[in-house]
C-alpha positions in Angstrom: 35.0 -1.4 -4.0 34.3 -4.8 -5.6 32.9 -7.5 -3.5 35.1 -9.8 -5.4 38.2 -7.6 -5.1 39.8 -10.1 -2.7 39.7 -12.8 -5.4 41.0 -10.5 -8.0 44.0 -9.4 -5.9 44.6 -13.0 -4.9 44.6 -14.2 -8.5 46.3 -11.2 -10.0 49.7 -12.9 -10.6 47.9 -15.6 -12.5 45.3 -13.4 -14.2 48.0 -11.3 -15.8 49.5 -14.4 -17.3 46.2 -16.2 -17.9 45.3 -13.5 -20.3 48.0 -15.0 -22.4 47.4 -18.7 -22.8 47.8 -20.8 -19.7 47.6 -24.5 -20.4 49.1 -27.5 -18.5 49.2 -29.3 -21.9 51.3 -26.5 -23.2 52.8 -28.3 -26.2 49.6 -29.5 -27.9 48.6 -26.3 -29.8 52.3 -25.6 -30.3 52.0 -22.3 -32.3 50.7 -20.7 -29.2 53.8 -21.9 -27.3 56.3 -20.8 -29.9 55.7 -19.4 -33.4 58.8 -21.2 -34.6 56.9 -24.5 -34.1 54.8 -23.6 -37.2 55.1 -26.3 -39.8 57.6 -28.4 -37.7 55.6 -31.6 -37.9 55.9 -35.2 -39.1 52.9 -34.6 -41.3 52.0 -32.0 -43.9 49.5 -30.3 -41.6 48.3 -30.3 -38.0 45.0 -29.4 -36.3 45.1 -28.9 -32.6 42.9 -27.5 -29.8 42.8 -27.3 -26.0 40.0 -26.5 -23.6 40.6 -25.6 -20.0 38.2 -24.9 -17.1 39.6 -23.8 -13.7 38.9 -22.2 -10.3 35.2 -22.9 -10.4 35.1 -23.0 -6.6 36.7 -19.5 -6.3 34.4 -17.5 -8.6 32.7 -18.0 -12.0 34.9 -20.6 -13.8 37.9 -19.4 -15.8 37.7 -21.0 -19.2 40.1 -21.0 -22.1 39.7 -22.5 -25.6 42.4 -22.5 -28.4 42.4 -23.8 -31.9 45.3 -23.9 -34.3 46.1 -25.1 -37.9 49.6 -25.2 -39.3 51.2 -26.8 -42.3 54.5 -26.9 -44.3 54.3 -25.8 -47.9 57.8 -26.1 -49.5 58.4 -29.5 -51.1 62.2 -29.5 -51.0 64.2 -32.6 -52.0 67.7 -31.1 -51.9 69.8 -29.7 -49.1 70.4 -26.3 -50.5 68.4 -23.3 -49.2 65.5 -23.3 -46.8 64.3 -26.9 -46.2 60.7 -25.9 -45.6 58.3 -23.0 -44.8 55.5 -23.2 -42.3 52.3 -21.2 -42.2 49.6 -21.3 -39.5 46.5 -19.7 -38.3 45.0 -19.8 -34.8 42.3 -18.5 -32.5 41.9 -18.5 -28.7 39.2 -17.2 -26.3 39.8 -16.7 -22.6 37.0 -15.8 -20.1 37.7 -15.0 -16.5 35.5 -14.7 -13.5 32.2 -13.0 -12.7 33.0 -9.9 -14.8 33.5 -12.1 -17.9 36.9 -10.5 -18.5 37.3 -11.8 -22.1 40.1 -11.9 -24.6 39.7 -13.2 -28.1 42.8 -13.4 -30.4 43.3 -14.3 -34.1 46.8 -14.9 -35.2 48.9 -15.8 -38.3 52.3 -17.5 -38.0 55.1 -17.9 -40.5 58.3 -19.9 -40.1 61.5 -20.7 -42.0 62.7 -24.3 -41.3 66.3 -25.3 -42.1 67.6 -28.9 -42.1 71.0 -28.3 -40.4 72.1 -31.9 -40.7 70.7 -35.4 -41.0 69.1 -35.3 -37.5 68.7 -31.6 -36.7 66.3 -28.9 -37.7 66.4 -25.2 -36.9 63.3 -23.0 -37.2 62.7 -19.2 -36.9 59.1 -18.0 -36.5 57.2 -14.8 -36.6 53.6 -14.3 -35.5 51.1 -11.4 -35.9 47.9 -11.3 -33.9 44.7 -9.2 -33.6 43.6 -9.1 -30.0 40.2 -8.0 -28.5 39.5 -7.6 -24.8 36.4 -6.7 -22.9 35.0 -6.6 -19.3 31.4 -6.5 -18.1 30.8 -4.6 -14.9 27.1 -5.4 -14.7 27.6 -8.6 -12.7 29.8 -7.1 -10.1 28.8 -5.7 -6.7 30.2 -2.7 -4.9 30.5 -1.5 -1.3 28.3 1.5 -2.1 25.4 -0.9 -2.9 25.3 -2.3 0.6 23.2 -0.6 3.3 22.7 -1.9 6.7 24.6 -5.0 5.7 22.1 -5.7 2.9 22.8 -5.6 -0.8 20.7 -3.1 -2.8 21.0 -3.9 -6.5 19.5 -0.6 -7.7 22.0 1.6 -5.8 24.7 3.2 -7.9 28.2 1.8 -7.8 29.9 5.2 -7.5 32.6 3.8 -9.7 33.5 4.9 -13.2 35.8 3.1 -15.6 36.5 4.7 -18.9 37.4 1.7 -21.0 35.4 -1.6 -21.0 36.8 -2.7 -24.4 40.2 -2.8 -26.1 41.8 -4.0 -29.3 45.4 -4.1 -30.4 47.9 -5.7 -32.8 50.5 -8.0 -31.2 53.8 -9.2 -32.6 55.5 -12.4 -31.4 58.7 -14.3 -32.5 60.6 -17.5 -31.6 63.4 -19.9 -32.4 63.3 -23.7 -32.2 65.9 -26.4 -32.4 65.0 -30.1 -32.8 67.2 -33.1 -32.9 65.9 -36.6 -33.7 68.3 -39.6 -33.5 67.6 -43.3 -33.3 67.7 -43.3 -29.5 66.5 -39.9 -28.4 64.6 -36.8 -29.5 65.5 -33.4 -28.1 63.6 -30.2 -28.7 64.2 -26.7 -27.2 63.0 -23.3 -28.0 62.5 -19.7 -26.9 59.9 -17.1 -27.8 59.1 -13.5 -27.0 55.5 -12.3 -27.0 54.4 -8.7 -27.1 57.5 -7.6 -28.9 55.9 -4.3 -29.8 54.6 -3.7 -26.3 51.1 -3.0 -27.5 48.9 -0.6 -25.5 45.9 -2.3 -23.8 43.2 0.3 -23.1 41.1 -1.8 -20.8 40.0 -0.1 -17.5 43.2 2.0 -17.8 45.8 2.5 -20.5 48.9 0.3 -20.1 51.5 -1.2 -22.3 51.9 -5.0 -22.2 55.4 -5.9 -21.2 57.2 -8.5 -23.4 56.8 -12.0 -22.2 59.7 -14.5 -22.4 58.9 -18.2 -22.9 61.6 -21.0 -22.8 60.7 -24.6 -23.2 62.4 -28.0 -23.7 61.7 -31.7 -23.8 63.9 -34.8 -24.2 62.6 -38.2 -25.1 64.9 -40.9 -23.8 64.5 -44.5 -24.8 64.4 -46.8 -21.7 66.7 -49.6 -22.7 68.2 -50.0 -26.2 67.3 -48.1 -29.4 64.6 -50.7 -30.2 62.8 -50.2 -26.9 59.1 -49.4 -27.0 59.2 -47.5 -23.7 60.5 -44.0 -23.2 60.7 -41.2 -20.6 60.1 -37.6 -21.7 61.1 -34.9 -19.2 59.6 -31.4 -20.0 60.1 -27.9 -18.7 58.4 -24.6 -19.4 59.5 -21.2 -18.1 57.7 -17.9 -18.6 58.5 -14.5 -17.3 56.7 -11.1 -17.7 57.9 -8.2 -15.7 58.4 -9.6 -12.2 56.0 -12.5 -12.6 57.4 -15.9 -13.6 56.2 -19.4 -13.8 58.0 -22.7 -13.9 56.3 -26.0 -15.0 58.4 -29.2 -14.8 57.4 -32.8 -15.2 57.8 -36.0 -17.1 55.8 -38.3 -19.3 56.1 -42.1 -19.5 55.4 -43.3 -23.0 54.6 -46.8 -24.1 54.6 -47.5 -27.9 52.3 -50.1 -29.4 53.5 -49.2 -32.9 56.2 -46.7 -33.9 56.2 -44.5 -37.0 58.9 -44.6 -39.7 61.7 -42.0 -39.3 62.0 -41.4 -43.0 58.4 -41.4 -44.3 55.1 -40.3 -43.0 53.0 -43.2 -44.2 53.4 -45.5 -41.2 51.4 -44.1 -38.2 52.3 -44.7 -34.6 50.3 -45.7 -31.6 51.3 -44.9 -28.0 49.9 -44.2 -24.5 51.2 -41.5 -22.1 51.1 -41.2 -18.3 52.7 -38.4 -16.4 52.7 -35.6 -13.9 53.9 -32.0 -13.7 54.5 -29.5 -10.9 53.8 -25.8 -11.5 56.1 -24.4 -8.8 54.3 -22.9 -5.8 51.0 -23.3 -7.6 49.7 -26.8 -8.6 50.3 -30.5 -9.2 49.1 -31.8 -12.5 48.2 -35.4 -13.5 48.1 -36.3 -17.2 47.1 -39.2 -19.4 47.0 -39.3 -23.2 47.1 -41.4 -26.3 48.1 -41.2 -29.9 46.2 -43.6 -32.2 46.7 -43.5 -36.0 46.9 -39.7 -36.6 44.8 -38.5 -33.6 46.1 -37.5 -30.2 44.0 -37.0 -27.1 45.0 -35.8 -23.7 43.3 -35.1 -20.4 44.8 -33.5 -17.3 43.7 -32.3 -13.9 45.6 -30.1 -11.5 45.2 -29.7 -7.8 46.0 -26.3 -6.3 48.7 -26.3 -3.6 49.3 -22.5 -3.4 47.8 -20.1 -0.8 44.7 -20.0 -3.1 43.8 -23.5 -1.9 42.0 -22.0 1.1 39.4 -20.5 -1.4 39.7 -23.2 -4.1 39.5 -26.3 -1.7 42.6 -27.5 -3.6 40.5 -27.8 -6.8 42.4 -26.3 -9.7 41.8 -26.9 -13.4 40.5 -29.6 -15.8 41.9 -29.6 -19.3 41.3 -31.7 -22.5 43.1 -31.6 -25.8 42.6 -33.1 -29.3 44.9 -32.9 -32.3 45.2 -34.5 -35.7 48.3 -34.9 -37.9 47.6 -35.2 -41.6 49.3 -35.7 -45.0 48.2 -34.5 -48.4 47.1 -36.8 -51.1 50.1 -36.2 -53.3 52.1 -38.7 -51.3 55.2 -36.5 -50.8 58.1 -37.8 -48.8 60.1 -34.9 -47.4 63.5 -34.7 -45.7 63.3 -35.6 -42.0 
């Protein structure tokens, strides 16, 4: 058996979910959180990416990179019909452990966005993805390669795996509701990934079970409606088969300059400080800033689960960068 089998078994509840995206800054590249987020932005387009490196003290580091671009394309001035349409493309790459268990995914998202009333938007999103997975057995060691308590690299592993590569088409969908008032902003949504239960032929044939994602955040002004300080509680819940994850936390935001609610020409500047708790797993510290049209975030999580014996409480380091842009035609859309 694998020398590293203990790590794999220990990490299995997380590995199964980490092969889908697993970010602490989950609402940066938002089209990977919920396809209905596509095109729901204060600008005309958005570019976002995350990079995460974790569990380097347990095995070879687990690293994840994501990139997304989305935009709204319907210049609608009246209230009849669909208010806007969002389109987006994205890519992510996930590499896990000594075996370089790798997943690369390319996706395309489409959303229909409706202005329900002056303050509220409703969006429905659909996403199709092409997914490639692979694993490299060459860097792994096996019990049969140990003789007299010494490792012999040239000995056969006596193990045979039929499939070291897999590719499949994935279908995802979601719904999003956003309300922006003078005092508060509230967003909630739900998404289902692997709607088509695609078959993953990696090591053994299996069908990916649908994964449910529920998320919400609520920006509350601290003081009156003109206050430059706010608190933003956030929650993320995911479930796939019997595995679930709950991430809860809050961000304290201090505005140096606020954007206009009705146009997109006045940019905003603010600084964020916050913390999250991934229940029975990790504590996450976060700092971030939004200056002009750029947003930057950095977070670090300390492991508090049973894995901390192997990880020395060292979890993951994550950075994010995004840009919110407008086109040169100077459009002002309904907000």
